C-alpha positions as CSV (number, residue, x, y, z in Angstrom):
1,Q,89.2,112.3,92.2
2,R,90.6,110.9,95.5
3,H,91.4,107.2,95.7
4,S,90.3,104.8,98.3
5,F,93.4,102.9,99.5
6,F,93.5,99.3,100.9
7,V,96.9,98.0,102.1
8,G,97.4,94.3,102.8
9,V,100.5,93.3,104.9
10,D,101.7,89.7,104.6
11,T,102.0,88.3,108.1
12,S,103.2,84.8,107.1
13,G,106.4,83.4,108.5
14,S,107.7,83.0,104.9
15,F,107.7,86.8,104.4
16,R,109.7,87.3,107.6
17,H,112.8,86.2,105.6
18,A,111.8,87.7,102.3
19,G,111.5,91.4,102.9
20,Y,109.3,92.0,105.9
21,E,111.8,94.1,107.9
22,D,112.5,96.5,105.1
23,A,108.9,96.6,104.0
24,M,107.6,97.7,107.4
25,T,109.9,100.7,107.4
26,F,109.1,101.6,103.9
27,L,105.4,101.2,104.5
28,A,105.6,103.7,107.4
29,Y,107.1,106.3,105.1
30,Y,104.6,105.4,102.3
31,L,101.5,105.8,104.5
32,Y,102.8,108.9,106.1
33,G,103.6,110.5,102.7
34,H,100.1,109.7,101.4
35,V,98.1,110.7,104.6
36,N,100.0,114.0,104.6
37,A,100.0,114.5,100.8
38,L,103.7,115.1,100.7
39,G,105.7,115.5,97.5
40,G,102.8,115.2,95.1
41,L,101.5,111.9,96.7
42,A,97.7,111.8,96.6
43,R,95.9,112.0,100.0
44,P,93.4,109.1,100.0
45,R,89.7,109.6,100.5
46,D,89.8,106.5,102.7
47,L,92.6,104.2,103.9
48,F,92.4,100.7,105.4
49,V,95.3,98.5,106.4
50,A,94.9,94.8,107.3
51,A,96.9,91.6,107.5
52,I,97.1,89.0,104.7
53,G,97.5,85.8,106.7
54,G,96.1,83.8,109.4
55,K,96.0,80.5,111.3
56,G,93.4,79.2,108.9
57,T,91.6,80.2,105.7
58,N,88.8,82.8,105.6
59,E,89.9,84.3,108.9
60,P,88.3,87.8,109.5
61,K,90.8,90.6,110.0
62,A,90.7,94.0,111.5
63,F,91.1,96.8,109.0
64,H,92.8,99.8,110.5
65,P,91.3,103.1,109.3
66,I,93.0,106.3,108.3
67,Y,92.5,107.7,111.8
68,D,95.0,105.2,113.1
69,F,97.7,106.9,111.0
70,A,96.7,110.6,110.9
71,G,98.7,112.8,113.3
72,K,101.4,110.1,113.8
73,K,105.1,110.4,113.0
74,I,106.9,107.9,110.9
75,P,108.5,106.0,113.8
76,Q,105.1,105.7,115.5
77,I,103.5,104.4,112.4
78,E,106.3,101.8,112.0
79,A,106.0,100.7,115.6
80,N,102.3,100.2,115.2
81,L,102.6,98.3,112.0
82,R,105.1,95.9,113.6
83,R,102.8,95.5,116.6
84,W,99.6,94.9,114.6
85,F,101.2,92.7,111.9
86,P,103.9,90.4,113.4
87,P,105.1,87.8,110.8
88,T,103.9,84.8,112.8
89,D,101.0,83.4,110.8
90,P,101.3,80.0,109.0
91,L,99.2,80.9,106.0
92,T,99.0,83.6,103.3
93,D,95.4,84.0,102.2
94,F,95.0,86.5,99.4
95,N,91.5,85.5,98.5
96,S,90.1,86.2,102.0
97,F,91.7,89.6,102.0
98,F,90.3,90.5,98.5
99,R,86.8,89.4,99.6
100,Q,87.0,91.6,102.7
101,V,88.2,94.6,100.6
102,A,85.2,94.1,98.4
103,R,82.8,93.9,101.3
104,I,84.2,97.1,102.9
105,A,84.2,99.0,99.6
106,R,80.5,98.1,99.1
107,E,79.4,98.8,102.7
108,R,81.1,102.2,102.7
109,N,79.9,103.1,99.2
110,L,83.5,103.5,97.8
111,V,82.6,101.8,94.5
112,L,82.3,105.2,92.8
113,T,85.9,106.1,93.7
114,P,89.1,104.8,92.1
115,I,90.4,102.0,94.4
116,T,94.0,101.2,94.9
117,I,95.0,97.9,96.6
118,V,98.7,97.6,97.8
119,V,99.8,94.1,98.6
120,V,103.0,94.1,100.7
121,S,104.1,90.5,100.3
122,D,106.4,87.9,98.8
123,G,103.3,87.1,96.7
124,I,103.3,83.4,97.3
125,P,99.9,81.9,98.3
126,D,99.5,78.9,100.6
127,V,97.4,76.3,98.9
128,P,96.7,72.8,100.3
129,D,98.3,70.0,98.3
130,L,100.2,72.4,96.0
131,K,103.9,73.2,96.3
132,P,104.4,76.8,97.5
133,G,105.5,79.0,94.6
134,S,104.4,76.5,91.9
135,R,102.8,78.0,88.8
136,D,99.5,76.2,89.6
137,S,99.3,77.7,93.1
138,F,98.9,81.2,91.5
139,K,95.9,80.0,89.5
140,T,94.0,79.8,92.8
141,I,94.3,83.6,93.4
142,D,90.8,84.9,92.6
143,L,90.4,88.5,91.6
144,S,86.8,88.1,90.5
145,V,85.3,89.9,93.6
146,L,87.4,93.0,92.5
147,E,86.6,93.0,88.8
148,F,83.5,95.2,88.9
149,L,84.0,96.8,92.2
150,S,85.0,100.1,90.7
151,R,85.5,101.5,87.2
152,N,89.2,102.1,88.2
153,I,90.8,99.5,90.3
154,T,94.6,99.0,90.6
155,L,96.4,96.2,92.4
156,R,100.0,96.9,93.4
157,L,102.2,94.0,94.5
158,I,105.4,95.1,96.2
159,Y,108.3,93.0,97.5
160,A,107.8,89.8,95.5
161,S,110.6,88.1,93.5
162,P,110.8,88.7,89.7
163,K,109.5,85.1,89.1
164,V,106.5,85.5,91.4
165,S,105.7,89.0,90.0
166,D,105.7,87.5,86.6
167,Y,103.3,84.7,87.7
168,W,101.0,87.4,89.1
169,R,101.1,89.2,85.7
170,R,100.6,86.2,83.5
171,V,98.9,83.4,85.4
172,I,96.2,85.1,87.5
173,T,93.0,85.6,85.6
174,R,91.9,89.3,85.4
175,Q,90.0,91.6,83.1
176,R,89.5,95.1,84.4
177,V,91.9,95.0,87.4
178,R,95.1,96.8,86.6
179,L,98.2,95.2,88.0
180,W,101.6,96.8,88.8
181,A,104.4,94.8,90.4
182,V,107.6,96.2,91.9
183,E,110.1,93.5,92.7
184,R,111.9,93.2,96.1
185,E,115.3,94.1,94.6
186,V,113.8,97.4,93.3
187,M,111.9,98.1,96.5
188,M,115.1,97.8,98.6
189,G,116.4,100.8,96.7
190,W,114.1,103.3,98.4
191,R,116.5,104.0,101.2
192,A,119.0,105.5,98.8
193,H,116.6,108.4,98.2
194,V,116.1,109.3,101.9
195,K,117.9,112.5,102.8
196,P,119.6,112.0,106.2
197,D,118.3,114.4,108.9
198,A,115.8,116.1,106.7
199,D,112.2,116.1,107.8
200,P,109.6,114.2,105.8
201,A,108.2,117.3,104.0
202,R,111.7,117.9,102.5
203,Q,112.2,114.3,101.3
204,D,111.5,115.3,97.6
205,R,113.7,112.6,96.1
206,L,112.0,109.9,98.1
207,W,108.5,111.0,97.3
208,R,109.4,111.3,93.6
209,W,110.8,107.7,93.7
210,V,107.5,106.6,95.3
211,R,105.4,108.3,92.7
212,E,107.4,107.0,89.8
213,T,108.1,103.5,91.1
214,V,105.3,102.3,93.4
215,D,102.5,104.6,92.4
216,Y,103.1,104.4,88.7
217,R,99.8,105.1,86.8
218,V,98.8,101.9,85.1
219,R,96.8,102.1,81.9
220,A,93.5,100.3,81.7
221,R,93.5,97.0,80.0
222,G,91.8,96.8,76.6
223,L,88.8,94.4,76.8
């Protein structure tokens, strides 16, 4: 069964110095690989890409659909990502993003499909009166709107530090949501698998790395 994909890009100034540059290039490859079903990557039934960030909380965001990526080459996709998602916002608002994902999934009747949410971010929420990166700040991340959205829902956090990834695993309350985190140091290794001067369809090593590292199939949690 084909998955519905939602991708959130951290547009906060803090991510600018914590992986944004590498992440935009990787994400262009990642989206291209999935949209074109290369190297065993699953072509999504639906794909939406939006910013995680804003000038204030609960700011509505444009979700770019799969048609914005189909038929585009990797450099075009990367240029569009950088244009749509410049890292200039003061806030990282995960909860607003998750609520908008839930709304779109219900409106488009995607609740019967497996849903994958990829969060491209340093993983640090901005919470008034709490120190950024403190353990308590992660308790404010609310996955409840996602819990019963689909029988199969996976949240993938990429580009966070090992400490932040661990907070996402251990501190955030979740029941049915499957979580998979790939730390920034691991993510930076993707370039070593790119074959110079080979076209995307022949990047078998890269697509295998993506399948085994980012798209790893997470087992359901026992309730």
